[in-house]
KEKE-3310 file (N, C-alpha, C; in steps of 0.2 Angstrom, whole numbers, plus 5000, padded with zeros to 4 digits):
npx = (5027:5013:4997:4986:4969:4953:4955:4946:4942:4946:4948:4951:4962:4972:4972:4977:4990:4995:4997:5007:5020:5024:5024:5030:5034:5046:5046:5034:5022:5013:5000:4989:4996:4986:4975:4973:4971:4958:4950:4952:4946:4933:4930:4931:4921:4910:4910:4909:4897:4896:4892:4901:4919:4921:4911:4913:4918:4931:4941:4941:4938:4948:4959:4955:4956:4970:4975:4971:4978:4991:4992:4993:5006:5013:5011:5017:5030:5033:5033:5044:5054:5054:5063:5060:5057:5048:5038:5030:5018:5013:5001:5004:5001:4998:5001:4997:5010:5018:5030:5038:5045:5041:5030:5021:5013:5017:5016:5018:5024:5018:5014:4998:4989:4981:4984:4987:4990:5000:5013:5015:5018:5029:5038:5040:5046:5061:5065:5059:5054:5054:5046:5047:5045:5058:5061:5068:5074:5076:5084:5079:5084:5077:5078:5068:5062:5060:5052:5056:5053:5052:5061:5062:5066:5072:5070:5079:5081:5075:5067:5062:5050:5045:5042:5054:5066:5080:5088:5100:5111:5110:5112:5107:5099:5093:5093:5079:5075:5065:5067:5072:5085:5095:5092:5092:5106:5111:5105:5110:5123:5123:5115:5113:5111:5097:5097:5095:5089:5075:5072:5073:5058:5053:5053:5047:5056:5052:5045:5053:5048:5044:5056:5057:5060:5076:5081:5083:5099:5105:5107:5123:5133:5139:5156:5162:5168:5185:5193:5207:5213:5216:5209:5193:5190:5178:5170:5174:5163:5154:5156:5144:5134:5137:5126:5115:5120:5111:5104:5116:5113:5103:5109:5112:5098:5093:5101:5096:5083:5085:5092:5081:5071:5062:5051:5052:5039:5032:5038:5035:5021:5020:5025:5017:5005:5008:5007:5018:5023:5016:5010:5015:5027:5044:5056:5069:5067:5064:5067:5084:5086:5074:5075:5087:5084:5071:5067:5079:5084:5073:5072:5069:5056:5049:5052:5045:5032:5031:5031:5019)
npy = (5083:5079:5074:5069:5073:5066:5058:5047:5040:5031:5040:5052:5049:5046:5059:5067:5061:5064:5077:5078:5077:5090:5096:5103:5093:5082:5069:5056:5046:5032:5025:5013:5001:4991:4997:5006:4998:4993:5004:5005:4993:4995:5006:5000:4991:4999:5007:4998:4993:4981:4968:4963:4961:4949:4946:4946:4932:4920:4928:4940:4953:4956:4957:4968:4978:4977:4984:4997:4998:4999:5012:5019:5015:5021:5035:5036:5033:5045:5054:5050:5051:5065:5068:5065:5056:5040:5030:5016:5008:4992:4980:4963:4946:4929:4915:4900:4892:4884:4873:4866:4854:4849:4839:4844:4860:4876:4889:4907:4923:4938:4953:4961:4960:4958:4943:4948:4962:4962:4957:4967:4978:4974:4972:4985:4992:4997:4991:4979:4977:4968:4969:4963:4954:4948:4931:4922:4907:4898:4886:4880:4877:4865:4858:4862:4870:4888:4901:4918:4935:4952:4961:4971:4969:4972:4964:4960:4952:4939:4925:4908:4909:4922:4937:4947:4959:4968:4981:4987:4981:4979:4973:4957:4957:4970:4980:4988:5003:5015:5028:5028:5030:5019:5012:5022:5025:5013:5014:5026:5022:5011:5015:5023:5040:5048:5060:5077:5087:5088:5079:5086:5090:5081:5087:5084:5087:5099:5095:5096:5103:5092:5088:5089:5074:5070:5070:5055:5049:5044:5026:5019:5012:4995:4992:4984:4967:4963:4951:4950:4957:4959:4947:4951:4955:4951:4963:4963:4957:4965:4960:4951:4960:4957:4947:4952:4948:4937:4941:4942:4938:4929:4919:4905:4900:4903:4894:4882:4883:4883:4870:4862:4865:4874:4888:4906:4911:4900:4897:4909:4908:4897:4902:4913:4906:4900:4910:4919:4929:4941:4936:4945:4950:4950:4937:4941:4951:4945:4942:4939:4930:4923:4917:4909:4902:4896:4893:4888:4879:4871:4865:4852:4849:4861:4859:4847:4852:4860:4851:4845)
npz = (5164:5154:5154:5141:5140:5135:5124:5119:5108:5092:5081:5087:5094:5084:5078:5088:5088:5075:5076:5085:5080:5077:5089:5105:5114:5121:5122:5118:5125:5123:5132:5135:5123:5121:5126:5116:5106:5109:5107:5093:5089:5092:5084:5071:5071:5073:5061:5051:5055:5063:5074:5083:5083:5079:5070:5055:5045:5046:5052:5046:5052:5061:5052:5045:5055:5058:5047:5050:5062:5057:5052:5064:5068:5058:5061:5073:5069:5061:5072:5079:5069:5069:5078:5092:5107:5107:5117:5120:5130:5135:5142:5148:5143:5145:5133:5125:5118:5105:5100:5085:5087:5099:5108:5117:5123:5130:5142:5138:5140:5132:5122:5126:5114:5099:5088:5076:5077:5087:5082:5072:5080:5087:5077:5073:5083:5091:5102:5113:5129:5143:5158:5174:5190:5199:5203:5216:5221:5236:5246:5262:5279:5282:5270:5261:5246:5245:5238:5234:5231:5223:5218:5205:5187:5171:5156:5141:5130:5119:5125:5130:5138:5138:5128:5120:5114:5108:5098:5102:5108:5122:5139:5145:5156:5166:5181:5188:5193:5203:5200:5187:5184:5183:5172:5163:5162:5156:5144:5139:5137:5128:5117:5101:5099:5091:5077:5082:5074:5064:5049:5033:5023:5010:4993:4978:4962:4950:4935:4920:4904:4891:4879:4861:4852:4846:4828:4820:4816:4800:4798:4799:4786:4786:4783:4769:4769:4767:4760:4758:4769:4787:4798:4805:4822:4836:4847:4864:4876:4890:4907:4916:4929:4946:4956:4970:4986:4998:5014:5026:5039:5038:5030:5033:5034:5021:5014:5019:5014:5000:4998:5002:4993:4996:4994:4997:4999:5003:5015:5022:5023:5032:5043:5046:5048:5060:5068:5071:5063:5051:5035:5025:5029:5024:5023:5027:5036:5048:5065:5071:5082:5081:5069:5071:5083:5081:5067:5060:5070:5071:5059:5052:5055:5050:5036:5035:5036:5025:5015:5016)
capx = (5024:5006:4992:4981:4962:4948:4957:4942:4940:4951:4950:4954:4969:4976:4972:4983:4997:4997:4999:5012:5027:5026:5023:5036:5035:5052:5044:5027:5021:5006:4998:4993:4994:4980:4969:4972:4968:4951:4947:4952:4941:4926:4929:4930:4914:4905:4911:4906:4890:4897:4890:4908:4925:4921:4906:4915:4921:4938:4946:4942:4938:4955:4963:4953:4959:4977:4977:4971:4984:4997:4991:4995:5013:5015:5011:5023:5036:5033:5035:5051:5058:5055:5068:5057:5056:5042:5037:5023:5017:5007:5000:5006:4996:5001:4998:4999:5015:5019:5037:5037:5048:5039:5023:5017:5014:5019:5014:5023:5021:5018:5010:4991:4987:4979:4990:4988:4993:5006:5019:5017:5021:5035:5043:5041:5049:5068:5066:5053:5057:5049:5047:5044:5048:5063:5060:5074:5072:5082:5083:5080:5087:5074:5078:5063:5063:5056:5053:5055:5054:5051:5066:5060:5071:5070:5073:5079:5082:5070:5067:5056:5044:5043:5044:5058:5071:5083:5093:5105:5116:5109:5113:5100:5095:5094:5089:5074:5074:5059:5069:5074:5092:5099:5090:5095:5113:5112:5102:5115:5129:5122:5111:5115:5105:5095:5099:5090:5085:5070:5074:5069:5053:5055:5049:5049:5058:5048:5046:5054:5044:5047:5059:5056:5065:5080:5080:5088:5104:5105:5112:5130:5133:5145:5161:5163:5174:5190:5196:5214:5215:5216:5202:5190:5188:5172:5171:5173:5156:5155:5155:5137:5134:5136:5119:5115:5120:5106:5106:5121:5110:5099:5113:5110:5091:5093:5104:5092:5078:5088:5093:5075:5067:5056:5052:5051:5032:5030:5040:5031:5014:5020:5027:5010:5000:5009:5006:5024:5024:5011:5013:5017:5034:5049:5060:5075:5065:5063:5072:5089:5085:5068:5078:5091:5081:5065:5067:5085:5084:5068:5071:5066:5048:5047:5052:5039:5025:5031:5030:5012)
capy = (5078:5081:5069:5072:5070:5066:5053:5041:5037:5030:5046:5057:5047:5047:5066:5069:5059:5067:5084:5078:5078:5097:5099:5104:5088:5078:5061:5054:5040:5029:5021:5008:4999:4987:5001:5009:4993:4992:5009:5003:4987:4998:5010:4996:4988:5005:5009:4993:4990:4974:4967:4962:4960:4942:4945:4943:4925:4919:4933:4946:4959:4957:4959:4975:4981:4977:4989:5003:4999:5001:5019:5021:5015:5026:5041:5035:5034:5052:5057:5047:5054:5072:5069:5064:5049:5037:5025:5012:5003:4987:4975:4957:4940:4922:4912:4894:4892:4877:4872:4861:4847:4847:4837:4848:4867:4879:4896:4911:4930:4942:4959:4959:4962:4952:4940:4952:4968:4961:4956:4973:4983:4971:4973:4992:4994:4996:4987:4976:4976:4964:4971:4958:4953:4942:4926:4919:4901:4896:4880:4882:4872:4858:4855:4864:4876:4893:4907:4925:4940:4959:4965:4972:4969:4973:4958:4963:4947:4934:4919:4904:4910:4929:4940:4953:4960:4975:4982:4991:4978:4980:4967:4953:4959:4977:4982:4993:5008:5019:5034:5027:5031:5014:5011:5028:5024:5008:5017:5031:5018:5007:5017:5028:5045:5051:5067:5081:5091:5084:5079:5091:5087:5080:5090:5082:5092:5101:5092:5100:5101:5087:5090:5085:5069:5072:5066:5049:5049:5038:5021:5019:5005:4991:4991:4977:4963:4962:4944:4950:4961:4955:4944:4956:4951:4953:4967:4959:4958:4966:4955:4953:4963:4952:4948:4954:4942:4937:4944:4938:4936:4923:4914:4898:4899:4903:4888:4876:4883:4881:4863:4858:4867:4878:4895:4911:4912:4894:4898:4915:4905:4893:4906:4916:4901:4898:4917:4922:4936:4942:4933:4950:4952:4947:4933:4945:4955:4941:4943:4934:4925:4919:4913:4904:4898:4893:4891:4884:4874:4866:4864:4846:4850:4866:4855:4842:4856:4863:4846:4842)
capz = (5161:5153:5152:5137:5141:5129:5118:5120:5102:5088:5077:5091:5096:5078:5077:5092:5086:5069:5078:5090:5077:5077:5096:5109:5118:5119:5123:5118:5128:5122:5138:5133:5116:5121:5127:5110:5101:5111:5103:5086:5087:5093:5078:5065:5072:5072:5054:5047:5058:5065:5081:5086:5078:5076:5065:5049:5045:5044:5055:5042:5056:5063:5046:5043:5061:5057:5042:5053:5067:5053:5052:5071:5068:5053:5064:5078:5065:5060:5078:5080:5064:5070:5084:5098:5109:5107:5121:5119:5135:5134:5147:5146:5144:5143:5127:5123:5113:5102:5096:5081:5088:5105:5108:5122:5123:5136:5142:5136:5140:5126:5123:5126:5108:5094:5085:5070:5079:5091:5078:5069:5085:5089:5072:5072:5089:5091:5108:5117:5135:5147:5165:5179:5197:5199:5208:5219:5225:5240:5250:5269:5283:5282:5263:5256:5242:5246:5233:5237:5225:5225:5215:5198:5182:5164:5152:5135:5125:5118:5129:5128:5142:5137:5122:5121:5109:5107:5093:5105:5112:5130:5143:5145:5162:5169:5187:5187:5199:5202:5197:5180:5183:5181:5165:5159:5162:5151:5138:5136:5135:5122:5111:5097:5099:5085:5076:5085:5069:5060:5042:5028:5020:5003:4988:4971:4958:4945:4929:4914:4898:4887:4873:4855:4851:4840:4822:4820:4810:4795:4800:4795:4782:4788:4778:4765:4771:4762:4761:4759:4775:4793:4800:4810:4829:4840:4853:4871:4880:4897:4912:4920:4935:4951:4959:4977:4990:5003:5020:5030:5045:5036:5025:5035:5033:5014:5011:5020:5009:4993:4998:5002:4987:4999:4992:5002:4999:5007:5022:5025:5024:5038:5049:5047:5051:5067:5072:5073:5059:5046:5029:5021:5031:5021:5028:5029:5041:5054:5071:5071:5087:5079:5063:5073:5088:5079:5060:5058:5075:5070:5051:5049:5056:5045:5030:5034:5035:5018:5010:5017)
cpx = (5016:5002:4987:4974:4958:4950:4953:4939:4946:4953:4953:4961:4974:4977:4977:4990:4999:4999:5005:5019:5029:5026:5030:5038:5042:5051:5036:5026:5013:5005:4991:4991:4988:4974:4968:4969:4960:4947:4947:4947:4934:4925:4928:4923:4909:4905:4908:4899:4890:4895:4896:4913:4925:4915:4908:4918:4928:4943:4946:4942:4944:4960:4962:4956:4966:4979:4976:4976:4990:4997:4994:5003:5016:5016:5016:5030:5038:5036:5042:5056:5059:5060:5066:5057:5049:5042:5030:5023:5012:5007:5003:5001:5000:4997:5001:5004:5017:5026:5036:5039:5046:5031:5018:5018:5015:5016:5019:5020:5023:5014:5003:4988:4985:4985:4991:4992:5000:5012:5020:5020:5028:5040:5045:5046:5057:5070:5060:5056:5052:5051:5044:5048:5052:5062:5066:5071:5078:5079:5084:5083:5084:5074:5073:5064:5058:5058:5052:5056:5053:5056:5063:5066:5068:5074:5073:5080:5077:5072:5061:5050:5042:5046:5048:5063:5074:5088:5099:5111:5116:5110:5106:5096:5097:5090:5085:5073:5068:5061:5071:5081:5096:5098:5093:5103:5115:5110:5107:5121:5129:5118:5114:5110:5104:5097:5093:5086:5081:5073:5069:5064:5055:5050:5051:5051:5052:5050:5047:5050:5048:5050:5058:5062:5069:5079:5085:5093:5103:5110:5118:5130:5140:5149:5161:5169:5179:5194:5204:5217:5215:5209:5199:5189:5182:5174:5170:5167:5158:5153:5148:5138:5133:5129:5120:5115:5114:5109:5111:5118:5106:5102:5111:5103:5090:5096:5100:5086:5079:5088:5086:5070:5061:5057:5050:5043:5029:5032:5036:5024:5014:5021:5020:5005:5001:5008:5012:5024:5018:5014:5016:5025:5039:5053:5066:5074:5064:5069:5078:5088:5079:5071:5082:5088:5075:5065:5073:5085:5079:5067:5068:5058:5046:5047:5046:5032:5025:5029:5023:5007)
cpy = (5080:5075:5072:5069:5070:5062:5046:5038:5036:5036:5051:5055:5048:5055:5069:5067:5062:5074:5084:5078:5085:5100:5100:5099:5084:5071:5061:5047:5037:5024:5019:5006:4995:4991:5005:5004:4992:4998:5008:4998:4990:5002:5006:4993:4993:5007:5004:4990:4983:4974:4966:4961:4953:4941:4943:4936:4925:4924:4939:4953:4961:4960:4966:4980:4982:4983:4996:5004:5001:5009:5022:5021:5020:5033:5041:5036:5041:5056:5056:5051:5062:5073:5068:5057:5046:5031:5022:5007:4998:4982:4968:4951:4934:4919:4905:4894:4885:4877:4866:4854:4845:4845:4841:4856:4870:4886:4901:4918:4934:4948:4957:4962:4956:4949:4944:4959:4968:4961:4963:4978:4980:4972:4980:4994:4993:4991:4985:4974:4973:4966:4965:4958:4947:4938:4923:4913:4899:4890:4882:4876:4865:4855:4857:4870:4882:4899:4913:4930:4947:4963:4965:4972:4970:4968:4961:4959:4942:4928:4914:4906:4917:4931:4946:4953:4967:4975:4986:4988:4978:4973:4963:4955:4966:4978:4988:4997:5012:5026:5034:5028:5025:5012:5016:5027:5019:5011:5022:5027:5014:5009:5023:5034:5047:5058:5071:5085:5086:5084:5083:5087:5087:5083:5088:5087:5093:5098:5097:5098:5097:5090:5086:5080:5071:5067:5061:5050:5043:5032:5020:5012:5002:4991:4984:4974:4962:4956:4945:4954:4956:4953:4949:4951:4955:4958:4963:4962:4960:4961:4956:4955:4957:4953:4949:4948:4942:4940:4939:4935:4929:4918:4907:4896:4898:4896:4882:4876:4881:4873:4859:4860:4871:4885:4900:4911:4906:4895:4904:4913:4901:4897:4910:4912:4899:4905:4920:4929:4936:4939:4938:4952:4947:4943:4937:4950:4952:4943:4938:4929:4920:4914:4907:4899:4894:4889:4886:4878:4869:4865:4858:4846:4855:4863:4851:4846:4859:4857:4843:4845)
cpz = (5160:5151:5147:5138:5134:5123:5119:5114:5097:5084:5081:5093:5090:5076:5081:5090:5080:5071:5082:5087:5077:5084:5099:5114:5116:5119:5122:5120:5126:5128:5138:5126:5116:5122:5120:5105:5103:5107:5096:5085:5087:5086:5072:5065:5070:5064:5050:5049:5059:5072:5086:5081:5075:5071:5058:5050:5044:5047:5051:5046:5059:5058:5045:5049:5060:5052:5045:5058:5063:5053:5058:5071:5063:5057:5070:5075:5063:5066:5080:5075:5065:5076:5091:5100:5109:5112:5121:5125:5134:5140:5144:5147:5142:5137:5127:5117:5111:5098:5092:5083:5095:5104:5112:5121:5130:5136:5141:5137:5134:5127:5122:5120:5104:5091:5078:5072:5083:5087:5074:5074:5086:5083:5071:5077:5089:5097:5111:5123:5140:5155:5170:5186:5197:5205:5210:5223:5229:5244:5258:5273:5283:5275:5259:5252:5244:5241:5236:5231:5228:5221:5207:5193:5176:5160:5145:5129:5125:5122:5128:5132:5141:5130:5123:5115:5110:5102:5095:5108:5119:5133:5144:5151:5165:5175:5185:5193:5197:5199:5190:5179:5181:5174:5160:5157:5156:5144:5135:5134:5129:5116:5108:5097:5092:5084:5079:5080:5065:5052:5038:5024:5012:4998:4981:4966:4952:4938:4923:4908:4893:4880:4867:4854:4845:4834:4822:4814:4806:4798:4795:4792:4785:4782:4775:4768:4765:4764:4762:4765:4781:4795:4806:4817:4832:4846:4859:4874:4887:4901:4915:4927:4941:4954:4967:4981:4995:5009:5024:5036:5044:5031:5027:5033:5025:5011:5013:5015:5002:4993:4998:4997:4990:4997:4998:5004:5004:5014:5026:5027:5031:5044:5051:5050:5058:5072:5074:5069:5053:5039:5024:5023:5028:5026:5031:5035:5048:5059:5070:5076:5085:5073:5066:5078:5086:5072:5059:5063:5074:5063:5049:5050:5051:5038:5029:5033:5028:5013:5011:5012)
residu = (MET:SER:ARG:VAL:PRO:GLY:LEU:ASP:SER:TRP:PRO:ARG:LEU:LEU:ASP:PHE:LEU:GLU:LYS:SER:ALA:GLY:SER:THR:PHE:GLU:THR:VAL:VAL:LEU:ASP:THR:ALA:ASP:ALA:ALA:GLU:ARG:LEU:LEU:LEU:ARG:HIS:VAL:CYS:ASP:LYS:ASN:LYS:TRP:ALA:SER:ILE:GLU:THR:PRO:ASN:TYR:GLY:LYS:GLY:TYR:GLN:VAL:ALA:ALA:GLU:GLU:PHE:ALA:ARG:LEU:LEU:ASP:LEU:LEU:SER:ARG:ILE:ARG:ASP:ALA:GLY:LYS:ASN:VAL:VAL:VAL:ILE:ALA:HIS:ALA:LYS:THR:ARG:LYS:PHE:GLU:VAL:PRO:GLU:GLU:ALA:ASN:SER:PHE:ASP:ARG:TRP:GLU:MET:LYS:LEU:SER:LYS:GLN:ASP:GLY:PRO:LEU:LEU:LYS:GLU:TRP:ALA:ASP:ALA:VAL:LEU:PHE:LEU:ARG:TYR:LYS:ILE:ILE:VAL:GLU:ARG:ASN:ALA:GLU:GLY:GLN:ASN:LYS:ALA:ARG:GLY:GLY:LYS:ARG:VAL:ILE:LEU:THR:GLU:HIS:ALA:ALA:THR:TYR:ASP:ALA:LYS:ASN:ARG:TRP:GLY:LEU:PRO:GLN:GLU:ILE:PRO:PHE:GLU:ASN:ASP:GLY:GLY:THR:PHE:ALA:LYS:TYR:PHE:ALA:ALA:HIS:CYS:VAL:PRO:ARG:ALA:GLU:ALA:ALA:PRO:GLU:ALA:TYR:GLU:PRO:PRO:LEU:GLU:ALA:PRO:ALA:LYS:PRO:ALA:PRO:ALA:LYS:ALA:PRO:ALA:ALA:LYS:GLU:PRO:ALA:TYR:ASP:ALA:SER:GLY:PRO:VAL:PRO:THR:GLU:GLU:PRO:LYS:PRO:ALA:PRO:ALA:PRO:THR:ALA:ALA:PRO:SER:VAL:ARG:ASN:THR:ALA:LEU:ARG:GLN:LEU:MET:GLU:ASP:ALA:GLY:ILE:SER:GLU:ALA:GLN:LEU:ARG:LYS:ILE:VAL:ALA:GLY:ARG:GLY:TYR:TYR:PRO:GLU:SER:VAL:PRO:VAL:ASP:ASP:TYR:ASP:GLU:SER:PHE:VAL:LYS:GLY:CYS:LEU:VAL:ALA:CYS:TRP:PRO:GLN:ILE:ARG:ALA:LEU:ALA:ASN:ASN)
# end
């Protein structure tokens, strides 16, 4: 394992990642995403001569930073497509979370990133794994509840109190060992390995010189209709091509939207306003757990927000 020194600025970090796709490393670890975001915010402020990222009004500073953060994800995608493993570590923080049907909010653990960059990283990753100490509550002889912990576990699925996901069908909870052997066993059993060979670079074909347009043939005259002959019939028209069906995953949501007369643009605006996903993310790219557990389950509240 090699630690790369000197990555103390956003341009230097991007430069290193750009070169990593062709390196001999098998795994590239970004430690941590929130430290990289701090470099990004400092770079954006210096570039635009802002005193802080809050200097522009209406969160414009964070929007500019999100565009730069997308460049980081593009570089990580190139490294992954070159057949290498990409691991991004992030610290966690609690945030007040509101559910439309509940009057009160509650604390929820999520990545320690801005509300613009956090959803981008979560959407890009194949898995968001939440590492925590498991707390066990036991009742003693006096009838009092005592909590004890110390056992670390990896949580792989979304829950009300923490953010997680995976696209590999992993168990909801995996024991975490210092040597990584336990997790490696689950990873090998449930994950499909990527092809080792890097995909060939795409080269657009050379354009052939334009050929002169062929001379138009004279239009054929329609034969005169002979009343004494058989009655001519029209040629059958081809059947229209079937339209593409919506995503099976979001069929229930699409039906609710159609019944309520809510467009995708309206729903994306509501979701972005709550800080779940950027407004540019299509509805079909939402996580299945988010669609079922938040949008479909709380549809009356969503419909009320759309009609206001």
